[in-house]
Structure formats: C-alpha cells, structure tokens
C-alpha positions as CSV (number, residue, x, y, z in Angstrom):
1,M,8.0,1.3,3.0
2,K,4.4,0.8,3.9
3,C,3.7,0.6,7.6
4,I,0.9,-1.3,9.3
5,A,0.4,-0.8,13.0
6,V,-1.1,-3.6,15.2
7,Y,-2.2,-2.3,18.6
8,T,-1.4,-5.1,21.0
9,N,1.5,-5.8,23.3
10,D,0.8,-9.6,23.3
11,F,3.2,-11.4,20.9
12,E,1.0,-14.5,20.9
13,V,-2.1,-12.5,19.8
14,F,0.1,-10.7,17.2
15,S,1.5,-14.0,15.9
16,D,-2.0,-15.5,15.6
17,I,-3.4,-12.6,13.4
18,Y,-0.2,-11.7,11.5
19,E,-1.1,-13.5,8.2
20,K,-4.6,-12.0,8.3
21,V,-3.1,-8.5,8.9
22,I,-0.7,-8.6,5.9
23,S,-3.3,-10.1,3.6
24,T,-6.1,-7.6,4.5
25,P,-6.2,-4.7,2.1
26,L,-6.1,-1.3,3.8
27,A,-6.3,2.2,2.4
28,E,-3.8,4.8,3.7
29,N,-4.8,5.8,7.3
30,E,-7.6,3.2,7.4
31,E,-8.3,1.3,10.6
32,K,-9.9,-2.1,10.9
33,E,-10.5,-4.6,13.7
34,I,-9.1,-8.0,13.2
35,E,-10.0,-10.6,15.8
36,G,-10.6,-7.9,18.4
37,V,-7.3,-6.1,17.7
38,M,-7.1,-2.6,16.0
39,V,-5.0,-2.5,12.9
40,S,-4.1,0.7,11.1
41,E,-2.4,1.4,7.7
42,S,0.0,4.2,8.6
43,G,1.2,5.2,5.2
44,D,4.8,5.4,3.9
45,V,7.6,5.5,6.4
46,P,11.2,6.5,5.5
47,E,14.0,4.0,5.9
48,H,15.8,6.2,8.5
49,Y,12.7,5.8,10.8
50,I,13.4,2.0,11.1
51,E,17.1,2.6,11.6
52,R,16.4,5.1,14.4
53,M,13.9,2.8,16.1
54,R,16.4,-0.2,15.9
55,A,18.9,1.8,18.0
56,K,16.4,2.1,20.9
57,L,16.8,-0.3,23.8
58,D,13.1,-0.9,24.3
59,V,12.4,-1.9,20.7
60,V,12.3,-5.5,19.6
61,V,13.2,-6.0,15.9
62,M,12.1,-9.0,13.9
63,K,12.7,-9.8,10.3
64,V,10.8,-12.0,7.8
65,R,13.7,-12.6,5.5
66,E,11.9,-14.3,2.6
67,K,9.5,-11.3,2.2
68,D,11.9,-8.6,3.3
69,I,9.4,-7.5,6.0
70,T,10.6,-5.9,9.2
71,I,8.5,-5.9,12.4
72,L,9.2,-3.6,15.3
73,Q,7.6,-4.1,18.7
74,H,7.6,-1.3,21.2
75,G,5.2,-0.3,23.9
76,E,1.6,-1.4,23.0
77,V,2.2,-1.7,19.3
78,F,3.8,-3.9,16.6
79,E,4.8,-2.1,13.4
80,I,5.0,-4.1,10.2
81,F,7.1,-2.6,7.4
82,I,6.5,-3.9,4.0
83,P,8.6,-2.8,1.0
84,E,6.5,-1.0,-1.7
85,N,7.5,-3.6,-4.3
86,E,6.5,-6.6,-2.1
87,N,3.4,-8.3,-3.5
88,V,1.2,-9.0,-0.5
89,V,-1.6,-11.5,-1.2
90,H,-5.0,-9.8,-1.0
C-alpha cells in the first residue's frame, strides 16, 4: 500500500486538504506543502504495519470504504494508505 503522511494534528485542517492531498501526484519520498501543511509520500507500507498500528490505543483509525483507503491518526501525523490498484485522480 502507498502511504502519504500529512503532518498536522488538527483534524479540521486535515479534512480541509484531504482531497487535494490524494489528488496531488507525489514521487516516492517527495515532500510538498499543501495549504501550509507538509505532506510526504512515504513509499510502500506492508499490510502488517497497519494491523500493528490499529492495535495501539493512541491511534485513531478511519476508513474511506468506497475507495478502500485507510487513514491512521497518531501524534502529529495522519497517514493515508492507498491500495496500489486504486486509481487516484491526478
């Protein structure tokens, strides 16, 4: 799964830029600033990472069912996990 990290702990800010984040093309390990928030393409993440993070008490798990996207919030970061076969609009 492809992982995009969004460096904010503010859900409202994350929610406001979410669509821009997933529609912005990023190369692996590339960082960009979107509306004042740093965003980074973190490369491929194994499925067991998501399962391990779900088990932690300080991690919030969100799911975008129609796109099979998983979002984890922990600390100062939101991590967006997009399946490799998902066609994200660019």
